[in-house]
ROKEKE-851714 format. One record per residue (C-alpha): residue number from 1; x, y, z. Coordinates in pm, 1 decimal, decimal comma. Layout:
% residues N
@n=NUM; u=X; v=Y; w=Z .
...
END
This chain:
% residues 382
@n=1; u=-435,5; v=1488,3; w=-1001,6 .
@n=2; u=-472,4; v=1533,3; w=-1375,8 .
@n=3; u=-209,9; v=1439,1; w=-1629,8 .
@n=4; u=-283,7; v=1754,0; w=-1830,3 .
@n=5; u=-227,4; v=1995,5; w=-1543,8 .
@n=6; u=-34,5; v=1858,8; w=-1250,1 .
@n=7; u=204,5; v=1624,5; w=-1424,2 .
@n=8; u=288,6; v=1875,3; w=-1695,1 .
@n=9; u=289,3; v=2195,9; w=-1495,4 .
@n=10; u=262,0; v=2332,0; w=-1144,1 .
@n=11; u=-67,5; v=2462,3; w=-1030,2 .
@n=12; u=43,6; v=2825,9; w=-1038,1 .
@n=13; u=343,5; v=3030,0; w=-1143,0 .
@n=14; u=520,5; v=3215,5; w=-863,0 .
@n=15; u=462,7; v=3548,0; w=-1032,6 .
@n=16; u=90,9; v=3482,9; w=-1055,8 .
@n=17; u=71,8; v=3402,4; w=-686,8 .
@n=18; u=244,7; v=3725,9; w=-602,4 .
@n=19; u=-23,5; v=3914,0; w=-794,4 .
@n=20; u=-317,2; v=3721,6; w=-648,7 .
@n=21; u=-440,1; v=3975,0; w=-391,0 .
@n=22; u=-436,3; v=4258,1; w=-643,6 .
@n=23; u=-587,9; v=4053,8; w=-923,6 .
@n=24; u=-879,9; v=3906,8; w=-728,8 .
@n=25; u=-1204,4; v=4080,6; w=-816,5 .
@n=26; u=-1526,6; v=4103,1; w=-625,3 .
@n=27; u=-1847,9; v=3996,0; w=-795,9 .
@n=28; u=-2047,6; v=4258,9; w=-980,4 .
@n=29; u=-2424,9; v=4287,7; w=-1030,2 .
@n=30; u=-2539,5; v=4052,3; w=-1304,0 .
@n=31; u=-2266,1; v=3794,4; w=-1248,2 .
@n=32; u=-2379,8; v=3435,7; w=-1294,8 .
@n=33; u=-2496,9; v=3250,8; w=-984,1 .
@n=34; u=-2424,7; v=2879,2; w=-1015,7 .
@n=35; u=-2644,2; v=2609,7; w=-861,6 .
@n=36; u=-2556,2; v=2276,0; w=-710,6 .
@n=37; u=-2790,2; v=1980,4; w=-767,7 .
@n=38; u=-3015,8; v=1894,4; w=-475,4 .
@n=39; u=-2952,1; v=1575,0; w=-281,2 .
@n=40; u=-3210,0; v=1297,4; w=-322,9 .
@n=41; u=-3213,3; v=1132,3; w=19,5 .
@n=42; u=-3477,2; v=1158,1; w=292,7 .
@n=43; u=-3263,5; v=1352,4; w=539,7 .
@n=44; u=-3199,8; v=1724,4; w=557,5 .
@n=45; u=-2831,9; v=1802,1; w=613,2 .
@n=46; u=-2652,4; v=1976,7; w=895,4 .
@n=47; u=-2289,6; v=2075,2; w=891,9 .
@n=48; u=-2002,5; v=2156,0; w=1124,1 .
@n=49; u=-1665,7; v=2298,0; w=1022,1 .
@n=50; u=-1362,8; v=2194,6; w=1227,0 .
@n=51; u=-1014,2; v=2343,1; w=1241,0 .
@n=52; u=-785,7; v=2058,4; w=1348,8 .
@n=53; u=-423,5; v=2110,9; w=1452,1 .
@n=54; u=-168,7; v=1830,0; w=1470,8 .
@n=55; u=123,0; v=1949,3; w=1687,5 .
@n=56; u=314,5; v=1626,5; w=1623,3 .
@n=57; u=377,7; v=1718,6; w=1258,0 .
@n=58; u=510,3; v=2025,3; w=1082,8 .
@n=59; u=365,6; v=2145,0; w=756,2 .
@n=60; u=573,6; v=1999,7; w=470,5 .
@n=61; u=505,1; v=2292,8; w=237,7 .
@n=62; u=533,0; v=2585,2; w=482,9 .
@n=63; u=762,6; v=2486,7; w=772,4 .
@n=64; u=727,3; v=2833,0; w=927,3 .
@n=65; u=377,6; v=2736,3; w=1039,9 .
@n=66; u=526,1; v=2491,4; w=1290,0 .
@n=67; u=229,7; v=2250,4; w=1298,3 .
@n=68; u=10,8; v=2066,7; w=1050,4 .
@n=69; u=-340,9; v=2209,1; w=1020,4 .
@n=70; u=-638,2; v=2075,5; w=830,6 .
@n=71; u=-989,3; v=2207,5; w=778,8 .
@n=72; u=-1277,1; v=1962,1; w=760,0 .
@n=73; u=-1652,9; v=1983,8; w=719,3 .
@n=74; u=-1873,0; v=1723,4; w=885,1 .
@n=75; u=-2201,8; v=1675,7; w=697,9 .
@n=76; u=-2468,6; v=1477,7; w=881,0 .
@n=77; u=-2838,2; v=1393,6; w=879,6 .
@n=78; u=-3013,7; v=1672,1; w=1071,3 .
@n=79; u=-3291,5; v=1641,5; w=1327,0 .
@n=80; u=-3426,0; v=1976,4; w=1206,6 .
@n=81; u=-3299,1; v=2260,1; w=988,6 .
@n=82; u=-3562,3; v=2514,6; w=1089,7 .
@n=83; u=-3388,9; v=2842,8; w=1167,0 .
@n=84; u=-3056,3; v=2731,3; w=1018,2 .
@n=85; u=-2986,9; v=2893,2; w=677,3 .
@n=86; u=-2807,2; v=2713,9; w=397,2 .
@n=87; u=-2432,5; v=2767,2; w=370,6 .
@n=88; u=-2250,9; v=2902,6; w=64,6 .
@n=89; u=-2021,1; v=2665,6; w=-116,6 .
@n=90; u=-1729,1; v=2906,4; w=-73,9 .
@n=91; u=-1678,7; v=3156,7; w=203,9 .
@n=92; u=-1648,5; v=3518,6; w=85,8 .
@n=93; u=-1272,0; v=3516,8; w=142,3 .
@n=94; u=-1225,1; v=3184,0; w=-35,9 .
@n=95; u=-1446,8; v=3298,4; w=-324,1 .
@n=96; u=-1246,0; v=3616,6; w=-368,9 .
@n=97; u=-923,4; v=3420,9; w=-405,9 .
@n=98; u=-1083,0; v=3148,6; w=-619,0 .
@n=99; u=-1199,8; v=3412,6; w=-867,4 .
@n=100; u=-831,6; v=3456,4; w=-945,1 .
@n=101; u=-709,3; v=3102,7; w=-882,9 .
@n=102; u=-979,1; v=2911,0; w=-1068,4 .
@n=103; u=-868,9; v=2990,8; w=-1424,3 .
@n=104; u=-506,0; v=2925,6; w=-1329,1 .
@n=105; u=-585,7; v=2578,7; w=-1194,1 .
@n=106; u=-869,1; v=2461,2; w=-1421,0 .
@n=107; u=-839,3; v=2544,7; w=-1789,0 .
@n=108; u=-1138,9; v=2727,6; w=-1928,6 .
@n=109; u=-1287,5; v=2863,5; w=-1608,3 .
@n=110; u=-1384,3; v=3227,3; w=-1665,6 .
@n=111; u=-1181,8; v=3512,9; w=-1523,1 .
@n=112; u=-1494,6; v=3721,2; w=-1468,5 .
@n=113; u=-1869,3; v=3694,7; w=-1484,3 .
@n=114; u=-1932,4; v=3449,9; w=-1196,4 .
@n=115; u=-2027,7; v=3526,0; w=-837,4 .
@n=116; u=-1844,7; v=3235,8; w=-674,5 .
@n=117; u=-1959,3; v=3347,0; w=-329,2 .
@n=118; u=-2328,4; v=3315,8; w=-420,1 .
@n=119; u=-2355,0; v=2940,7; w=-484,6 .
@n=120; u=-2555,5; v=2787,0; w=-202,9 .
@n=121; u=-2514,5; v=2434,5; w=-72,7 .
@n=122; u=-2796,7; v=2227,8; w=75,8 .
@n=123; u=-2618,9; v=2212,8; w=411,7 .
@n=124; u=-2745,4; v=2398,5; w=719,6 .
@n=125; u=-2453,7; v=2481,2; w=952,8 .
@n=126; u=-2533,5; v=2432,4; w=1318,5 .
@n=127; u=-2842,9; v=2219,6; w=1260,9 .
@n=128; u=-2861,1; v=1947,5; w=1528,6 .
@n=129; u=-2756,6; v=1599,2; w=1431,1 .
@n=130; u=-3030,8; v=1337,7; w=1403,1 .
@n=131; u=-2998,4; v=1051,7; w=1651,9 .
@n=132; u=-2756,3; v=792,9; w=1523,7 .
@n=133; u=-2526,7; v=622,6; w=1520,3 .
@n=134; u=-2443,0; v=689,3; w=1155,6 .
@n=135; u=-2167,4; v=522,5; w=952,3 .
@n=136; u=-1887,1; v=759,2; w=852,1 .
@n=137; u=-1734,4; v=835,3; w=512,1 .
@n=138; u=-1416,6; v=1040,7; w=466,7 .
@n=139; u=-1357,8; v=1240,2; w=146,8 .
@n=140; u=-1019,1; v=1346,8; w=7,2 .
@n=141; u=-1036,4; v=1585,0; w=-292,4 .
@n=142; u=-815,7; v=1587,2; w=-598,2 .
@n=143; u=-489,8; v=1774,7; w=-624,8 .
@n=144; u=-555,4; v=2143,7; w=-679,7 .
@n=145; u=-912,6; v=2117,7; w=-550,7 .
@n=146; u=-1045,0; v=2224,9; w=-215,0 .
@n=147; u=-1292,4; v=2007,1; w=-27,7 .
@n=148; u=-1567,9; v=2247,7; w=-131,9 .
@n=149; u=-1558,4; v=2118,8; w=-492,5 .
@n=150; u=-1683,7; v=1782,9; w=-369,0 .
@n=151; u=-1994,1; v=1927,2; w=-203,9 .
@n=152; u=-2266,7; v=1775,6; w=-422,1 .
@n=153; u=-2163,7; v=1411,3; w=-379,6 .
@n=154; u=-2096,3; v=1459,9; w=-7,4 .
@n=155; u=-2442,6; v=1608,0; w=41,5 .
@n=156; u=-2601,4; v=1324,7; w=-153,9 .
@n=157; u=-2440,0; v=1067,7; w=74,5 .
@n=158; u=-2527,9; v=1260,5; w=391,9 .
@n=159; u=-2890,5; v=1287,3; w=280,2 .
@n=160; u=-2903,3; v=906,3; w=261,9 .
@n=161; u=-2779,9; v=849,1; w=614,3 .
@n=162; u=-2401,7; v=871,3; w=626,9 .
@n=163; u=-2190,5; v=1124,5; w=810,4 .
@n=164; u=-1949,3; v=1259,4; w=549,9 .
@n=165; u=-1624,8; v=1424,5; w=655,7 .
@n=166; u=-1467,0; v=1628,8; w=375,5 .
@n=167; u=-1096,5; v=1700,1; w=429,2 .
@n=168; u=-880,4; v=1978,5; w=292,5 .
@n=169; u=-507,6; v=1918,5; w=241,2 .
@n=170; u=-355,5; v=2268,4; w=275,0 .
@n=171; u=-58,0; v=2329,7; w=53,8 .
@n=172; u=-185,2; v=2147,7; w=-252,4 .
@n=173; u=-551,4; v=2256,3; w=-221,4 .
@n=174; u=-629,7; v=2563,3; w=-430,8 .
@n=175; u=-747,1; v=2767,8; w=-133,8 .
@n=176; u=-825,1; v=2687,6; w=228,5 .
@n=177; u=-1003,1; v=2939,9; w=450,2 .
@n=178; u=-898,6; v=2916,1; w=815,3 .
@n=179; u=-1070,6; v=3088,3; w=1108,9 .
@n=180; u=-781,9; v=3333,1; w=1136,2 .
@n=181; u=-429,2; v=3401,5; w=1015,9 .
@n=182; u=-133,3; v=3270,2; w=1212,6 .
@n=183; u=245,4; v=3307,4; w=1186,7 .
@n=184; u=356,8; v=3140,4; w=865,8 .
@n=185; u=30,4; v=3172,0; w=671,4 .
@n=186; u=-253,0; v=3407,7; w=582,8 .
@n=187; u=-614,6; v=3347,8; w=677,5 .
@n=188; u=-680,6; v=3203,5; w=331,2 .
@n=189; u=-397,4; v=2978,0; w=229,1 .
@n=190; u=-334,0; v=2910,4; w=-139,9 .
@n=191; u=-149,0; v=2627,0; w=-306,3 .
@n=192; u=228,2; v=2634,9; w=-276,6 .
@n=193; u=313,5; v=2449,3; w=-595,3 .
@n=194; u=503,5; v=2681,3; w=-826,7 .
@n=195; u=677,5; v=2423,2; w=-1046,0 .
@n=196; u=584,0; v=2079,9; w=-1177,9 .
@n=197; u=593,4; v=1834,0; w=-885,4 .
@n=198; u=894,6; v=1611,3; w=-918,1 .
@n=199; u=898,6; v=1256,3; w=-784,6 .
@n=200; u=997,3; v=1367,3; w=-434,4 .
@n=201; u=728,6; v=1637,0; w=-417,1 .
@n=202; u=461,4; v=1397,8; w=-540,0 .
@n=203; u=566,0; v=1142,3; w=-280,1 .
@n=204; u=552,2; v=1411,0; w=-10,3 .
@n=205; u=205,1; v=1512,7; w=-122,7 .
@n=206; u=63,2; v=1159,5; w=-101,9 .
@n=207; u=239,6; v=1084,5; w=226,9 .
@n=208; u=102,8; v=1407,0; w=373,7 .
@n=209; u=-250,4; v=1327,7; w=261,6 .
@n=210; u=-230,8; v=980,3; w=413,8 .
@n=211; u=-114,6; v=1128,7; w=743,3 .
@n=212; u=-389,3; v=1393,8; w=727,3 .
@n=213; u=-658,3; v=1129,0; w=689,2 .
@n=214; u=-521,6; v=919,7; w=976,0 .
@n=215; u=-510,3; v=1229,3; w=1194,5 .
@n=216; u=-868,4; v=1325,9; w=1110,0 .
@n=217; u=-991,0; v=977,9; w=1190,5 .
@n=218; u=-803,7; v=987,6; w=1522,8 .
@n=219; u=-968,3; v=1317,7; w=1608,3 .
@n=220; u=-1313,8; v=1192,0; w=1513,9 .
@n=221; u=-1268,8; v=915,1; w=1769,0 .
@n=222; u=-1227,5; v=1184,3; w=2037,1 .
@n=223; u=-1499,4; v=1420,1; w=1910,1 .
@n=224; u=-1718,9; v=1526,4; w=2205,0 .
@n=225; u=-2086,6; v=1608,7; w=2231,1 .
@n=226; u=-2391,2; v=1493,7; w=2035,0 .
@n=227; u=-2204,3; v=1487,4; w=1703,9 .
@n=228; u=-1931,8; v=1264,6; w=1841,6 .
@n=229; u=-2189,4; v=1029,7; w=1990,0 .
@n=230; u=-2370,7; v=1011,7; w=1654,1 .
@n=231; u=-2067,7; v=868,9; w=1472,6 .
@n=232; u=-2047,1; v=492,9; w=1427,6 .
@n=233; u=-1671,4; v=458,2; w=1398,2 .
@n=234; u=-1697,9; v=81,3; w=1369,9 .
@n=235; u=-1832,2; v=145,8; w=1017,4 .
@n=236; u=-1597,7; v=378,4; w=828,5 .
@n=237; u=-1538,2; v=416,1; w=456,5 .
@n=238; u=-1337,2; v=655,4; w=244,2 .
@n=239; u=-1364,9; v=792,5; w=-106,8 .
@n=240; u=-1159,8; v=1042,6; w=-300,3 .
@n=241; u=-1096,3; v=1192,7; w=-640,2 .
@n=242; u=-768,2; v=1183,0; w=-834,0 .
@n=243; u=-488,9; v=1228,4; w=-576,8 .
@n=244; u=-765,4; v=1184,6; w=-321,7 .
@n=245; u=-863,0; v=858,5; w=-489,2 .
@n=246; u=-508,1; v=734,7; w=-451,4 .
@n=247; u=-523,8; v=845,0; w=-88,5 .
@n=248; u=-848,9; v=654,9; w=-35,9 .
@n=249; u=-716,1; v=331,6; w=-184,3 .
@n=250; u=-387,9; v=343,7; w=5,4 .
@n=251; u=-564,8; v=433,9; w=331,4 .
@n=252; u=-778,3; v=122,0; w=291,5 .
@n=253; u=-456,0; v=-78,5; w=268,2 .
@n=254; u=-287,3; v=99,1; w=559,8 .
@n=255; u=-564,0; v=142,4; w=817,1 .
@n=256; u=-779,6; v=-145,7; w=940,8 .
@n=257; u=-1036,7; v=104,7; w=1066,6 .
@n=258; u=-1143,0; v=157,4; w=704,3 .
@n=259; u=-1391,7; v=-102,9; w=581,6 .
@n=260; u=-1435,6; v=1,1; w=217,0 .
@n=261; u=-1307,4; v=261,5; w=-28,8 .
@n=262; u=-1382,6; v=426,7; w=-363,1 .
@n=263; u=-1103,7; v=556,0; w=-585,4 .
@n=264; u=-1243,0; v=809,1; w=-831,6 .
@n=265; u=-976,4; v=802,9; w=-1103,0 .
@n=266; u=-658,8; v=828,1; w=-898,3 .
@n=267; u=-333,3; v=674,6; w=-1018,1 .
@n=268; u=-193,7; v=403,6; w=-791,9 .
@n=269; u=172,4; v=469,9; w=-855,1 .
@n=270; u=437,7; v=732,3; w=-800,8 .
@n=271; u=556,9; v=964,0; w=-1077,1 .
@n=272; u=853,4; v=734,0; w=-1137,6 .
@n=273; u=623,5; v=433,3; w=-1183,2 .
@n=274; u=670,9; v=271,9; w=-842,0 .
@n=275; u=342,1; v=107,1; w=-748,3 .
@n=276; u=171,6; v=205,4; w=-425,5 .
@n=277; u=162,3; v=-84,6; w=-177,2 .
@n=278; u=-212,0; v=-126,7; w=-232,1 .
@n=279; u=-153,2; v=-195,1; w=-602,4 .
@n=280; u=158,1; v=-403,7; w=-544,0 .
@n=281; u=16,3; v=-624,7; w=-268,0 .
@n=282; u=-360,5; v=-609,7; w=-314,0 .
@n=283; u=-623,8; v=-547,9; w=-47,5 .
@n=284; u=-861,6; v=-771,2; w=147,0 .
@n=285; u=-1156,2; v=-528,2; w=176,7 .
@n=286; u=-1391,8; v=-387,6; w=-88,5 .
@n=287; u=-1253,9; v=-123,1; w=-323,5 .
@n=288; u=-1424,3; v=38,2; w=-622,4 .
@n=289; u=-1212,9; v=187,4; w=-902,9 .
@n=290; u=-1433,2; v=429,1; w=-1095,3 .
@n=291; u=-1294,1; v=606,0; w=-1402,9 .
@n=292; u=-1387,7; v=771,8; w=-1731,3 .
@n=293; u=-1314,1; v=701,7; w=-2095,3 .
@n=294; u=-1181,8; v=1055,9; w=-2139,9 .
@n=295; u=-904,3; v=1025,7; w=-1882,6 .
@n=296; u=-807,9; v=661,4; w=-1926,9 .
@n=297; u=-444,1; v=610,1; w=-2025,4 .
@n=298; u=-163,1; v=356,2; w=-2007,0 .
@n=299; u=-46,8; v=469,9; w=-1663,8 .
@n=300; u=-393,0; v=432,8; w=-1513,3 .
@n=301; u=-443,0; v=92,9; w=-1677,3 .
@n=302; u=-103,9; v=-28,1; w=-1554,2 .
@n=303; u=-148,0; v=76,6; w=-1190,8 .
@n=304; u=-512,9; v=-28,4; w=-1169,7 .
@n=305; u=-438,3; v=-349,1; w=-1358,5 .
@n=306; u=-171,8; v=-442,5; w=-1105,6 .
@n=307; u=-427,6; v=-416,3; w=-826,5 .
@n=308; u=-698,4; v=-600,4; w=-1020,1 .
@n=309; u=-460,6; v=-888,4; w=-1092,9 .
@n=310; u=-461,4; v=-995,1; w=-727,5 .
@n=311; u=-699,4; v=-1281,6; w=-648,8 .
@n=312; u=-985,2; v=-1251,2; w=-407,2 .
@n=313; u=-1240,2; v=-1045,7; w=-599,0 .
@n=314; u=-1247,5; v=-754,6; w=-354,7 .
@n=315; u=-1174,5; v=-489,8; w=-621,0 .
@n=316; u=-1409,3; v=-382,3; w=-898,8 .
@n=317; u=-1351,6; v=-143,1; w=-1188,7 .
@n=318; u=-1625,3; v=64,4; w=-1352,4 .
@n=319; u=-1616,4; v=333,4; w=-1622,6 .
@n=320; u=-1830,7; v=632,6; w=-1719,5 .
@n=321; u=-1838,9; v=699,4; w=-2093,4 .
@n=322; u=-1845,3; v=1038,9; w=-2267,2 .
@n=323; u=-1695,2; v=1179,0; w=-1948,3 .
@n=324; u=-1368,5; v=1325,2; w=-1827,0 .
@n=325; u=-1171,6; v=1366,3; w=-1507,4 .
@n=326; u=-1365,1; v=1633,3; w=-1315,2 .
@n=327; u=-1703,3; v=1469,1; w=-1369,7 .
@n=328; u=-1654,3; v=1331,7; w=-1016,9 .
@n=329; u=-1659,2; v=1683,1; w=-868,8 .
@n=330; u=-1903,3; v=1972,6; w=-859,9 .
@n=331; u=-1774,2; v=2075,1; w=-1201,7 .
@n=332; u=-2004,7; v=1805,2; w=-1343,9 .
@n=333; u=-2292,0; v=2044,7; w=-1272,2 .
@n=334; u=-2108,9; v=2378,4; w=-1274,5 .
@n=335; u=-1915,3; v=2337,7; w=-1600,5 .
@n=336; u=-2226,1; v=2295,6; w=-1819,4 .
@n=337; u=-2384,0; v=2599,9; w=-1653,0 .
@n=338; u=-2077,0; v=2806,0; w=-1739,9 .
@n=339; u=-2090,8; v=2669,0; w=-2094,5 .
@n=340; u=-2461,9; v=2749,3; w=-2133,3 .
@n=341; u=-2398,7; v=3105,0; w=-2014,7 .
@n=342; u=-2125,0; v=3156,9; w=-2274,3 .
@n=343; u=-1851,1; v=3172,4; w=-2010,3 .
@n=344; u=-1679,4; v=2847,3; w=-2113,5 .
@n=345; u=-1605,4; v=2710,5; w=-2458,8 .
@n=346; u=-1739,1; v=2375,5; w=-2574,4 .
@n=347; u=-1386,7; v=2236,6; w=-2594,9 .
@n=348; u=-1305,8; v=2344,5; w=-2239,6 .
@n=349; u=-1631,8; v=2204,4; w=-2103,8 .
@n=350; u=-1561,7; v=1869,3; w=-2272,6 .
@n=351; u=-1202,6; v=1874,5; w=-2148,7 .
@n=352; u=-1324,0; v=1935,0; w=-1795,9 .
@n=353; u=-1614,2; v=1690,5; w=-1758,1 .
@n=354; u=-1673,8; v=1538,7; w=-2102,0 .
@n=355; u=-1971,8; v=1566,1; w=-2336,3 .
@n=356; u=-2199,2; v=1379,5; w=-2094,8 .
@n=357; u=-2513,5; v=1568,0; w=-1995,2 .
@n=358; u=-2492,0; v=1706,4; w=-1639,3 .
@n=359; u=-2806,0; v=1528,8; w=-1516,8 .
@n=360; u=-2671,8; v=1197,1; w=-1646,2 .
@n=361; u=-2327,4; v=1256,9; w=-1498,5 .
@n=362; u=-2448,3; v=1359,1; w=-1154,9 .
@n=363; u=-2695,8; v=1072,0; w=-1137,1 .
@n=364; u=-2440,3; v=813,2; w=-1253,0 .
@n=365; u=-2164,6; v=914,9; w=-1011,3 .
@n=366; u=-2405,7; v=936,3; w=-719,6 .
@n=367; u=-2550,4; v=595,4; w=-803,8 .
@n=368; u=-2213,8; v=422,4; w=-830,3 .
@n=369; u=-2076,5; v=559,7; w=-502,8 .
@n=370; u=-2401,1; v=537,6; w=-307,2 .
@n=371; u=-2470,8; v=181,1; w=-422,2 .
@n=372; u=-2119,2; v=68,6; w=-334,7 .
@n=373; u=-2135,7; v=202,7; w=19,8 .
@n=374; u=-2496,5; v=89,1; w=64,4 .
@n=375; u=-2380,6; v=-270,2; w=24,1 .
@n=376; u=-2074,0; v=-232,8; w=246,7 .
@n=377; u=-2173,3; v=27,3; w=506,5 .
@n=378; u=-2553,6; v=50,4; w=506,4 .
@n=379; u=-2714,6; v=343,1; w=683,0 .
@n=380; u=-3051,6; v=356,3; w=856,9 .
@n=381; u=-3225,4; v=515,5; w=557,8 .
@n=382; u=-3145,1; v=215,0; w=343,4 .
END
């Protein structure tokens, strides 16, 4: 989560949410089509979307639902992609809502002029998984972001021989498209935050994310068929951005099934300053803390410094310069395209991802994360 948006204001005002269906606009001819950078690994990528339901928990944000649901995408090296078209980054229903939500959540995103449903990924849904077993990486996105805004890095890792499981956390994610509506929610569920998260809400958010990740890992252990057999669940890592980075680091501390983790600029404390256990006690497995000069502040230094002060040398800190918070997401590539098309101001582009050139940013983030996991959880391609 970002200090300029989540800690100072809720993701949306209640009145805006009430207007969302009427305000959402379909794309028009001539709208900009954004492009995601291609992955660099030797494997083509298949993908499977899973709707997972945990009947043992209720949803903390919408109790009327009665269960906790998550949506995940499993990206994997594919045996072949012939006959399997590439997937869009956003489903049509998600894109329609994001056209409205985007500018409310991320300052400077345009309110018109982009066909958000037209951006293609490099993932081929339904393509058969290549024979494994493949090590597994879980991804938890930042607060206010759906899993879809972490597509480029996930595809890069999958193309190099990992199975990457991207996880949505409904309720704080901007929009989550489910297979169908159910009592208590619409088919596309939007964020429920209408006011600045107080200490209790922030704690609930992190606790819910930690439980979501544990639940997903439990379900992966029971996944049937060729995909389930292709997962090497003795080699599991996790990475995440912002609130997802905090989730990744704390999951490493909590769950011995996780062998290594990357925290992409997530605070390691509560709103009231209470350190997460991982920062308070340290961790005995490898953890990378990767940040930017544009987002660095006293709170980040304090919580990361507490973790780094523990002996053992299992934690490393790295920094990207001329960059800002969302450089770890698809906005690293998409923001500059919006800027070049005149749909985003220079100040807003810099505030989103920094002044760093998109090719440099994408290459640097991919290198840092890929190199870290290559040393700790090597895949066959390496």
